[in-house]
N, C-alpha and C positions, 0 to 999 in steps of 0.2 A: 200395648200388646197384652193379651191375656196370658195368665199363668199357664193355662192348658196348652197354648201354642208353644210356649217356651219348653214345657215338659216334652212335648212331641218332638220338637227340634233337637233337644238334648238326647232323647231316646234314639232318634234316627242317627245322630252323629256317633253315639257310643256303639250302637249295633254295627254301623258301617265300618268302624275301626276294629270290630271283632273283640271288643274288650269284655263282653259278657261270656265269651267262650271259656271253657274250663282250662284250656292250654294258653290263654292269653298272657303275654308278658306284663300286662297291666290289669290284673284281675280286679273287677269292680265289686269287691266284697264290702259289706258294711264297715268293717274295720279299716280297710284301705281307704275307703271314701272318707271316713271320719278323720283319719290322719291327714289326708289331702286337704280336707276342709280347713283344718287348723293351720296347716302350712300356708295355704292361700290367705287365710285371715291375717297371718303374720306378715305376709307380703303387703297387705293393705296397711298395716301398722307402720311398715318401713317408710311409707310416704309421709308420715308425720313424725318420724324419729327426731329430727332436729328443727322442724318448722311447724308452725300452725297452718301455713298455707301450702297448698299442693303445687309442686313445680310443674307437673305434667298431668293434666286431667285425663288425657287419653290413656295413659298408663294406669292411673287409678281406676278408671272405668273398666279396663281389662281385668284388673285384679278383683274388683267387685263382681264382675261377671263370672269369674272362676268360682268365687265363693257361692254365688247363687246356683251355678251349675252343679256343684257338689251337694248343696242342700236339696236340689230337685232330685238328684239320683238317690240320695239316702231316703228321702220321703217316698219315692217310687218303690224302692226295694222293700219298704215296710208298709206299703199300701196306705200311706198317709196323705190325705188331701191337705196340702200345705196351705192353700188359701183359707180353708176352713180352720186349720190349726191357728193361723195368724189371727183370724177374727175371734176365735174362742179365747185366745190369749189376751187380746186387747180387751175383751169383755171382763176377763178375770182381773186384769191390771186396773181397769177403770174402777173397780170396787175395792181396790187395795188402798191402804193408807201409806203414803210415801213420806 
């Protein structure tokens, strides 16, 4: 699936919930989304807290999806082409000394 299709599905979902409205109980501001991103990333980490192996791949997949959805929203709010940003970063990293 292409990144653009994921972005559009995310956008449709968030708008459908009314979360971009000013009076939303879950305002999708950059700050709130960044906090949510970190919280979801921590939920990914919980899957590896005591083991190297994942006990439930379906649950891990759901947490990874949450992380991606928040990344997509943050990128959208800042008019960032996330696919282009990834490719640019890979190019920069390829030239770095590790």
